[in-house]
DRENGU-32330 format. One line per field, with one value per residue: residue in three letters; x negated, y negated, z of N, C-alpha, C in turn; chain; residue number from 1. Coordinates in Angstrom, 1 decimal. Layout:
N
zalum <- (ALA ...)
nX <- (X ...)
nY <- (Y ...)
nZ <- (Z ...)
caX <- (X ...)
caY <- (Y ...)
caZ <- (Z ...)
cX <- (X ...)
cY <- (Y ...)
cZ <- (Z ...)
kefi <- (A ...)
roba <- (NUM ...)
//
This chain:
140
zalum <- (MET THR GLU THR ILE ALA ILE VAL ALA LEU ILE GLU ASP GLY ARG LEU MET LEU GLY HIS ARG ARG PRO ALA ARG ARG TRP TYR PRO ASP CYS TRP ASP LEU PHE GLY GLY HIS VAL GLU PRO GLY GLU SER PRO GLU GLN ALA ALA ARG ARG GLU CYS ARG GLU GLU ILE GLY VAL GLU VAL LEU ASP LEU HIS PRO ILE GLU ALA THR LEU ASP ASP PRO ALA ILE VAL ALA HIS ALA PHE LEU ALA ARG ARG TRP VAL GLY GLU PRO VAL ASN ALA GLU PRO ASP GLU HIS ASP ALA VAL SER TRP PHE THR ALA ALA GLU LEU PRO ARG LEU ARG LEU ALA GLN PRO SER TYR LEU GLN TRP LEU ALA GLY LEU LEU GLU ARG GLU SER PRO PRO LYS GLY THR TRP ALA GLU GLN)
nX <- (-170.3 -167.8 -164.5 -162.6 -159.8 -156.4 -153.2 -149.7 -146.2 -143.2 -140.3 -137.1 -133.9 -134.0 -135.5 -138.0 -139.8 -141.5 -144.2 -144.2 -146.8 -148.4 -148.4 -150.5 -153.2 -156.0 -156.9 -154.8 -152.9 -149.1 -147.7 -146.1 -146.5 -147.9 -147.7 -150.5 -154.3 -157.5 -159.6 -160.5 -164.2 -164.9 -162.4 -159.5 -158.4 -155.8 -155.3 -155.4 -153.2 -151.4 -151.6 -151.8 -148.7 -147.8 -149.1 -148.0 -145.2 -144.1 -143.3 -143.1 -145.0 -143.7 -144.4 -147.2 -147.6 -150.2 -150.8 -151.6 -153.3 -153.6 -155.6 -156.5 -158.3 -161.7 -163.6 -162.1 -161.6 -159.0 -156.9 -153.8 -150.8 -147.4 -144.2 -141.4 -140.6 -139.9 -139.8 -137.8 -136.6 -138.1 -139.6 -140.6 -143.5 -145.6 -146.0 -148.0 -149.3 -147.1 -144.5 -141.8 -140.1 -138.9 -136.4 -136.7 -135.7 -136.9 -136.1 -136.2 -139.1 -140.5 -139.6 -141.0 -143.9 -146.9 -149.2 -151.4 -151.4 -151.0 -149.9 -147.0 -147.0 -147.2 -145.6 -143.0 -142.8 -142.9 -141.1 -138.8 -139.3 -138.9 -136.4 -132.6 -131.3 -128.7 -125.1 -125.0 -124.7 -125.1 -124.4 -121.8)
nY <- (-154.4 -152.1 -151.3 -148.7 -147.7 -146.4 -146.3 -146.4 -145.8 -145.8 -144.4 -144.5 -143.7 -145.1 -147.4 -149.4 -149.6 -152.2 -154.0 -157.3 -159.1 -160.9 -164.3 -164.8 -163.0 -161.9 -160.6 -161.2 -162.4 -163.0 -162.1 -159.4 -155.9 -152.8 -149.9 -148.8 -148.4 -148.6 -146.1 -143.9 -142.9 -139.3 -138.9 -138.0 -139.5 -138.7 -137.7 -140.5 -142.2 -140.7 -141.1 -144.0 -144.1 -143.3 -144.9 -147.9 -147.6 -145.6 -143.0 -139.8 -138.2 -136.3 -135.4 -136.3 -137.9 -138.1 -141.3 -143.1 -146.3 -150.0 -152.5 -155.4 -156.5 -156.1 -155.3 -153.0 -149.6 -148.2 -145.7 -144.0 -143.1 -141.6 -141.4 -139.4 -138.2 -138.1 -137.8 -139.2 -142.9 -145.5 -148.0 -151.1 -150.7 -151.5 -154.8 -156.9 -156.6 -156.5 -158.9 -158.5 -155.3 -154.2 -153.3 -153.0 -153.5 -152.7 -154.8 -156.9 -157.4 -159.7 -162.1 -162.0 -162.7 -160.9 -158.4 -158.2 -159.2 -157.5 -155.5 -155.9 -155.1 -151.8 -150.8 -151.7 -150.5 -147.7 -147.2 -147.6 -145.1 -143.4 -144.3 -143.0 -141.5 -143.6 -143.1 -140.8 -139.1 -140.9 -143.4 -143.3)
nZ <- (36.9 37.3 38.5 39.6 39.2 40.0 38.7 38.7 36.8 38.1 36.8 36.4 35.6 33.0 33.8 35.7 38.3 39.8 41.9 43.5 44.0 46.8 46.8 48.6 48.2 47.2 44.5 41.8 42.2 43.1 41.3 39.2 39.4 38.9 40.8 42.9 42.9 44.1 43.6 45.7 47.1 46.1 45.6 43.6 40.6 39.9 43.0 44.4 42.9 44.0 46.9 47.0 46.5 48.0 50.6 49.4 48.4 49.9 49.1 48.0 45.2 42.7 40.6 38.1 35.3 33.1 31.2 28.3 28.9 28.5 29.8 30.7 31.6 31.3 33.4 34.6 35.3 34.2 35.4 34.4 35.2 34.5 36.4 37.1 39.4 42.5 45.8 48.7 48.9 47.2 48.9 50.6 51.7 52.3 53.3 53.8 51.3 49.1 48.3 47.7 46.2 42.9 40.5 36.7 33.2 30.3 28.7 30.6 31.1 29.7 30.8 33.2 35.4 34.5 36.3 34.4 31.0 28.8 30.1 29.2 26.6 26.2 28.7 28.0 25.6 26.9 28.7 26.6 25.6 27.6 28.2 28.5 25.7 23.3 24.0 25.3 28.3 30.1 29.6 29.8)
caX <- (-170.1 -166.6 -163.6 -161.7 -158.0 -155.3 -151.8 -148.2 -145.2 -142.3 -139.4 -135.8 -132.6 -134.6 -135.7 -139.4 -140.3 -143.1 -144.4 -144.3 -147.9 -147.9 -149.2 -152.3 -154.1 -157.4 -156.8 -154.0 -151.7 -148.3 -147.0 -145.9 -147.4 -147.6 -148.2 -151.8 -155.4 -159.1 -160.0 -161.5 -165.1 -164.6 -161.0 -159.2 -157.5 -154.1 -155.0 -155.5 -152.4 -150.1 -152.4 -151.3 -147.6 -147.4 -148.9 -147.1 -143.6 -143.3 -142.6 -144.2 -145.0 -143.4 -144.9 -147.6 -148.2 -151.1 -150.6 -152.5 -152.9 -154.6 -155.5 -156.9 -159.9 -162.9 -164.2 -161.4 -161.3 -157.5 -156.1 -152.6 -149.9 -146.1 -144.1 -140.3 -139.8 -140.5 -139.5 -137.5 -136.7 -139.1 -139.4 -141.8 -144.2 -146.9 -145.0 -148.7 -149.9 -146.2 -143.4 -140.7 -140.1 -137.8 -136.6 -136.8 -135.5 -137.8 -135.5 -136.4 -140.4 -140.7 -139.5 -142.1 -145.4 -147.1 -150.6 -152.1 -150.4 -151.0 -148.7 -145.8 -146.3 -147.1 -144.6 -141.8 -142.5 -143.0 -139.2 -137.7 -139.5 -138.3 -134.6 -131.7 -130.6 -127.5 -124.0 -125.1 -123.5 -125.4 -123.7 -120.2)
caY <- (-153.4 -151.7 -150.8 -147.4 -147.6 -145.4 -146.9 -145.8 -146.2 -145.0 -144.8 -144.0 -144.1 -146.5 -149.0 -149.6 -150.2 -153.1 -154.8 -158.7 -159.2 -162.0 -165.6 -165.3 -162.0 -162.4 -160.4 -160.9 -163.1 -164.0 -161.6 -158.1 -155.3 -151.3 -149.2 -148.2 -149.0 -148.2 -144.9 -143.9 -141.5 -137.8 -138.4 -137.7 -140.8 -138.2 -138.1 -141.7 -142.8 -140.5 -141.6 -145.1 -144.4 -143.1 -146.0 -148.8 -147.9 -144.8 -142.0 -138.5 -138.5 -134.4 -135.1 -137.4 -137.4 -139.3 -142.1 -144.2 -147.7 -150.7 -153.5 -157.0 -156.8 -155.2 -154.9 -152.4 -148.5 -147.9 -144.0 -144.6 -142.0 -141.9 -140.3 -139.7 -137.7 -138.1 -137.8 -141.0 -144.0 -146.2 -149.3 -151.9 -150.3 -152.8 -156.3 -157.5 -156.6 -157.1 -159.8 -157.6 -154.7 -154.2 -152.2 -153.6 -152.6 -153.5 -156.0 -157.7 -157.6 -160.6 -163.1 -161.4 -162.8 -159.7 -159.0 -157.6 -159.2 -155.9 -154.2 -156.0 -153.8 -150.7 -150.9 -151.7 -149.3 -146.3 -147.6 -147.1 -143.7 -142.9 -144.3 -142.1 -142.1 -144.1 -142.4 -139.9 -139.2 -142.1 -144.4 -143.3)
caZ <- (38.1 37.2 39.4 39.0 39.9 39.3 38.6 38.4 36.7 38.4 35.9 36.5 34.6 31.7 34.8 36.2 39.6 40.2 43.1 43.4 45.0 47.5 46.3 49.1 47.3 46.4 43.1 41.0 43.0 42.5 40.3 39.2 39.0 39.3 42.4 42.8 43.5 44.1 43.6 46.8 46.7 46.7 45.3 41.9 40.0 40.7 44.6 44.8 42.5 45.0 48.1 46.8 46.1 49.8 51.3 49.4 48.9 51.2 48.2 47.5 43.9 42.7 39.0 37.3 33.9 32.8 30.1 27.9 29.4 28.2 30.6 29.5 32.7 30.9 34.9 35.5 34.5 34.8 35.3 34.2 35.3 34.4 37.4 37.1 40.0 43.8 47.3 49.4 48.6 47.1 49.8 50.7 52.7 52.6 53.2 53.7 49.9 48.1 49.1 46.8 45.1 42.1 39.0 35.5 32.1 29.3 28.4 31.7 31.4 29.1 31.5 34.6 35.2 35.4 36.7 33.4 30.0 28.2 30.6 28.4 25.5 26.3 29.3 27.6 25.1 27.7 28.8 25.8 25.0 28.2 28.3 27.9 24.3 23.3 23.4 26.2 29.7 31.3 29.5 30.5)
cX <- (-168.4 -165.7 -162.9 -160.5 -157.5 -153.9 -150.6 -147.2 -144.1 -140.7 -137.8 -134.8 -132.8 -135.1 -137.1 -139.5 -141.4 -142.9 -144.5 -145.8 -147.8 -148.9 -150.7 -153.0 -154.7 -157.2 -155.5 -152.7 -150.8 -147.6 -146.5 -146.7 -147.1 -148.0 -149.7 -152.8 -156.6 -159.0 -161.0 -162.9 -164.5 -163.0 -160.7 -158.7 -156.1 -154.4 -154.7 -154.4 -150.9 -150.1 -151.0 -149.4 -146.9 -147.4 -147.7 -145.9 -143.1 -142.8 -143.7 -143.6 -144.6 -144.1 -145.5 -148.4 -149.2 -150.9 -151.7 -152.3 -153.7 -154.3 -156.2 -158.5 -161.1 -163.6 -163.5 -161.2 -160.1 -157.4 -154.8 -151.5 -148.3 -145.3 -142.5 -139.5 -140.4 -139.4 -139.2 -137.4 -137.6 -138.7 -140.3 -142.4 -145.3 -146.3 -146.6 -149.6 -148.5 -144.9 -142.0 -141.2 -138.9 -137.5 -136.3 -136.4 -136.6 -137.2 -136.4 -137.7 -140.5 -140.9 -140.4 -143.2 -145.9 -148.7 -151.6 -150.8 -150.1 -149.9 -147.3 -145.1 -146.1 -146.3 -143.2 -142.0 -142.3 -141.6 -138.8 -137.7 -139.0 -136.4 -133.6 -130.9 -129.1 -126.4 -124.3 -124.8 -124.3 -125.2 -122.2 -119.9)
cY <- (-153.1 -151.1 -149.8 -147.5 -146.8 -146.3 -146.2 -146.1 -145.3 -145.3 -144.1 -144.6 -145.2 -147.7 -148.4 -150.1 -150.8 -153.7 -155.9 -158.8 -160.6 -163.2 -165.5 -164.1 -162.9 -162.1 -160.1 -161.3 -163.6 -163.6 -159.9 -157.1 -153.8 -150.9 -148.6 -148.9 -148.5 -146.8 -144.4 -142.8 -140.3 -137.7 -138.3 -139.1 -140.2 -138.5 -139.4 -142.2 -141.7 -140.7 -143.2 -145.1 -143.8 -144.2 -147.2 -148.6 -146.7 -143.5 -140.6 -137.9 -136.9 -134.3 -136.3 -137.0 -138.7 -139.8 -142.9 -145.8 -148.4 -152.0 -154.4 -157.2 -155.6 -154.5 -153.6 -151.1 -148.1 -146.1 -144.6 -142.9 -142.5 -140.7 -140.5 -138.8 -137.5 -137.9 -138.9 -141.7 -145.0 -147.8 -150.1 -151.5 -150.6 -154.1 -157.2 -158.0 -157.3 -157.9 -159.0 -156.8 -154.1 -153.1 -153.2 -152.6 -153.5 -154.4 -157.1 -158.3 -159.0 -161.7 -162.8 -161.9 -161.6 -159.7 -158.8 -158.3 -158.0 -155.0 -154.9 -155.0 -152.7 -150.3 -150.8 -150.7 -147.7 -146.5 -147.2 -146.0 -143.2 -142.8 -143.1 -142.2 -142.5 -143.2 -141.1 -140.1 -140.3 -143.1 -144.6 -143.4)
cZ <- (37.6 38.2 38.6 39.8 39.4 39.9 38.0 37.9 36.6 37.5 36.4 35.9 33.7 32.6 35.2 37.3 39.7 41.2 42.8 44.2 45.9 47.0 47.2 49.0 46.8 45.0 42.7 41.9 42.6 41.4 40.0 39.0 39.7 40.3 41.8 43.5 43.5 44.5 44.7 46.4 47.5 46.4 44.2 41.7 40.6 42.0 44.9 44.1 43.7 46.5 48.0 46.6 47.7 50.4 50.9 48.8 49.5 50.5 48.1 46.2 43.5 41.3 38.7 36.1 33.2 31.3 29.7 28.6 29.0 29.3 30.3 30.7 32.3 32.4 35.3 34.4 34.8 34.4 35.5 34.3 35.1 35.6 37.4 38.2 41.4 45.1 48.1 48.7 48.6 48.2 49.5 51.7 53.1 52.6 53.2 52.2 49.1 49.0 48.4 46.3 44.3 41.2 38.0 34.7 31.0 28.8 29.1 31.8 30.9 29.7 32.9 34.3 35.9 35.8 35.5 32.3 29.4 28.6 29.8 27.3 25.6 27.4 29.1 26.4 25.8 28.1 28.0 25.0 26.3 28.8 27.7 26.2 24.1 23.0 24.4 27.5 30.7 31.1 29.5 31.8)
kefi <- (A A A A A A A A A A A A A A A A A A A A A A A A A A A A A A A A A A A A A A A A A A A A A A A A A A A A A A A A A A A A A A A A A A A A A A A A A A A A A A A A A A A A A A A A A A A A A A A A A A A A A A A A A A A A A A A A A A A A A A A A A A A A A A A A A A A A A A A A A A A A)
roba <- (1 2 3 4 5 6 7 8 9 10 11 12 13 14 15 16 17 18 19 20 21 22 23 24 25 26 27 28 29 30 31 32 33 34 35 36 37 38 39 40 41 42 43 44 45 46 47 48 49 50 51 52 53 54 55 56 57 58 59 60 61 62 63 64 65 66 67 68 69 70 71 72 73 74 75 76 77 78 79 80 81 82 83 84 85 86 87 88 89 90 91 92 93 94 95 96 97 98 99 100 101 102 103 104 105 106 107 108 109 110 111 112 113 114 115 116 117 118 119 120 121 122 123 124 125 126 127 128 129 130 131 132 133 134 135 136 137 138 139 140)
//
């Protein structure tokens, strides 16, 4: 049996926000993960992604762009999205699920224990594509 999930990569200023799953969590404990969760009956993956962002980090996503994502778990069908704009300041709105939320650069990802080892390659690539080019106003 497969589970269908929606996951969101929130990226701002060349950094990705991840949530650290509590060690007591049944699935994927004590690791860093994207925000998201199960797609509920009657809900589209995009609706699930927006709902999960509201529930988990208290933001209303303004744009969701489907992205290609590879997961290591064959029992999961993942619909992944990139978000660059949202309303609200991301906070840990579900402290029972996450014990921390934080921003990371591509260079910092290899030192993290990620929920899916395959995250490292495609998230680092995504961050590199989404980072401002060198020599732009962002570095000044």
